C-alpha positions in Angstrom: -53.7 27.4 -77.4 -53.7 30.5 -75.3 -55.1 30.8 -71.8 -58.0 33.2 -71.0 -59.5 34.5 -67.7 -63.0 35.8 -67.5 -63.5 38.0 -64.4 -67.2 38.6 -63.8 -68.5 41.2 -61.4 -72.1 40.6 -62.4 -73.1 37.2 -64.0 -72.5 33.8 -62.5 -70.1 31.3 -63.9 -73.0 29.0 -65.0 -74.7 31.8 -66.9 -71.5 32.8 -68.6 -70.8 29.1 -69.6 -74.4 28.9 -71.0 -73.8 32.0 -73.2 -70.5 30.5 -74.4 -72.3 27.2 -75.3 -74.9 29.3 -77.3 -72.0 30.3 -79.6 -71.0 26.7 -80.0 -68.0 26.9 -77.7 -67.1 24.2 -75.1 -66.2 26.1 -71.9 -66.2 23.0 -69.8 -63.4 21.4 -71.8 -61.4 24.6 -71.9 -61.7 24.8 -68.1 -60.8 21.1 -67.6 -57.7 21.7 -69.9 -56.7 24.8 -67.8 -57.2 27.0 -70.8 -60.1 29.0 -69.3 -60.8 30.4 -65.9 -64.3 31.9 -65.2 -64.5 33.5 -61.9 -67.2 35.7 -60.4 -66.0 38.2 -57.9 -68.2 39.5 -55.1 -68.2 43.3 -55.3 -68.6 43.9 -51.6 -65.9 41.5 -50.7 -63.6 43.1 -53.3 -64.4 46.6 -51.9 -63.8 45.5 -48.3 -60.4 43.9 -49.3 -59.5 47.1 -51.2 -60.4 49.3 -48.2 -58.2 47.0 -45.9 -55.3 47.2 -48.4 -55.6 51.0 -48.6 -55.5 51.3 -44.8 -52.6 48.9 -44.5 -50.5 50.6 -47.2 -51.5 54.2 -46.5 -49.1 56.5 -48.4 -48.1 53.8 -50.9 -48.5 54.7 -54.5 -49.4 51.2 -55.7 -51.3 48.5 -54.0 -50.7 44.8 -54.9 -54.1 43.3 -55.7 -52.7 40.2 -57.4 -53.7 37.8 -54.7 -57.3 39.0 -55.0 -57.4 38.2 -58.7 -55.3 35.2 -59.7 -53.3 32.4 -58.1 -49.5 32.4 -58.8 -49.8 29.4 -61.2 -52.4 30.9 -63.4 -51.0 33.3 -66.0 -53.6 34.3 -68.7 -52.8 35.5 -72.2 -56.3 37.1 -72.4 -58.2 38.8 -69.5 -61.9 39.9 -69.8 -63.2 42.1 -67.0 -67.0 42.3 -67.0 -67.7 45.0 -66.2 -66.2 48.3 -65.1 -69.8 49.5 -64.5 -70.3 46.6 -62.1 -67.1 47.4 -60.2 -68.0 51.1 -60.0 -71.4 50.2 -58.5 -69.6 48.2 -55.7 -67.5 51.3 -54.9 -70.4 53.8 -55.0 -69.5 56.9 -52.9 -65.9 55.7 -52.5 -64.2 57.5 -55.4 -60.7 57.2 -53.9 -60.9 53.5 -53.3 -62.4 52.9 -56.8 -59.7 54.9 -58.5 -56.9 53.1 -56.5 -58.5 49.7 -57.4 -58.8 50.6 -61.1 -55.2 51.9 -61.3 -54.0 48.8 -59.5 -56.0 46.6 -61.8 -54.5 48.2 -64.9 -51.0 47.9 -63.4 -51.6 44.2 -62.8 -52.9 43.6 -66.3 -49.8 45.4 -67.7 -47.5 43.2 -65.6 -49.3 40.0 -66.8 -48.5 41.1 -70.4 -52.0 39.9 -71.3 -54.4 41.3 -73.9 -57.2 42.7 -71.8 -60.8 43.6 -72.5 -62.5 45.7 -69.9 -66.3 46.0 -70.5 -68.4 49.0 -69.5 -71.9 50.1 -70.1 -72.8 53.5 -71.5 -75.6 55.4 -73.2 -76.4 54.7 -76.8 -74.1 57.4 -78.1 -72.0 58.4 -75.1 -70.5 61.8 -74.5 -68.4 60.2 -71.7 -67.3 56.6 -71.7 -66.9 55.9 -68.0 -68.0 57.9 -64.9 -64.5 58.6 -63.6 -62.8 58.9 -66.9 -59.7 57.3 -65.5 -60.3 54.0 -67.3 -60.1 55.3 -70.9 -57.1 57.4 -69.9 -55.2 54.3 -68.7 -56.4 52.0 -71.4 -54.3 51.4 -74.5 -57.5 50.9 -76.6 -61.1 51.9 -76.3 -63.6 50.0 -78.6 -67.3 50.9 -78.5 -70.0 48.4 -79.4 -73.4 50.0 -80.2 -77.0 48.9 -80.7 -78.1 51.9 -82.7 -81.7 52.8 -83.5 -82.9 54.6 -86.6 -86.7 54.8 -86.9 -88.0 51.3 -86.2 -84.7 49.6 -87.1 -81.8 48.6 -84.9 -78.3 47.9 -86.1 -75.2 46.6 -84.2 -72.1 48.8 -84.8 -68.5 49.1 -83.6 -66.1 52.0 -83.3 -62.5 52.2 -82.3 -62.1 55.3 -80.3 -58.5 54.8 -79.2 -55.8 52.3 -80.0 -52.4 53.4 -78.7 -49.5 52.8 -81.1 -51.7 51.7 -84.1 -53.6 53.3 -86.9 -57.3 52.6 -87.4 -60.4 53.9 -89.3 -62.1 56.7 -87.4 -65.7 55.8 -88.2 -68.6 53.7 -86.8 -69.2 50.6 -88.9 -71.7 47.8 -89.0 -71.1 44.5 -87.2 -72.9 41.3 -86.3 -72.5 38.6 -83.7 -72.7 35.3 -85.5 -72.9 31.8 -84.1 -69.6 30.0 -84.4 -67.8 33.1 -85.6 -68.3 35.7 -82.9 -68.0 39.3 -83.9 -68.0 39.9 -87.7 -67.1 43.5 -88.7 -68.0 45.1 -92.0 -65.4 47.9 -92.3 -66.8 49.4 -95.5 -70.4 49.6 -94.3 -71.0 52.7 -92.1 -73.7 52.2 -89.5 -76.9 54.1 -90.6 -74.8 56.2 -92.9 -72.3 57.2 -90.2 -74.8 57.8 -87.3 
C-alpha cells in the first residue's frame, strides 16, 4: 500500500479524519500503520519561517523548505495540499514570499517523486485559476471540480484543463462523489450540455 500525506492549511486533523470516516475510510488505522500523515500547518508560522529563510538565503534561487514540511523518514507517494487559496491568504500582501514558497513547494514535490494534488478555490466558471497564475504554470496537471447551477438544479462536474505528457478529453463532464467509491466520473455525459 502506498503512503499519503495530507497537508492542511485550513481544516484541523480531527475534522479531516471525520470527513474520511464519512466515506467509510479508516484514517486512524492508516495513521497507525504509517500509511497516512495528516498535518495542519499554521499559515502565519509558515510565513514567518519563509521570511526568515528568504532573508537568510538572499540571492539564492531555491530555498530548501523540506524541514518545514516532512521529516526525513517520511517519504509519501501521494501528497495533498489543501489549499493553495489558504496558503495565499497567509501571504497576503507578500507576493515575493508567496511566489518563492510556491516555487520551492513545487520543487520539493518534484524531488519526492510523489503524485501531488494541490487544491484551490475559484469562482464557479473561472477565467483565472489562481491569483498569481504561477501554480498552474508549474503544475503538470490542472483538474477543475465544479458545482454548476442551471436554473434550480446543481450538478457536480469535472474538467481536465492541463495534463502534461498525456492526452485527455477537452470537455466538462458529470461526476459524483459516492460513499465508499470516492469520485465517479461519467466521461460520456457532458455537464448541462457542455456548460
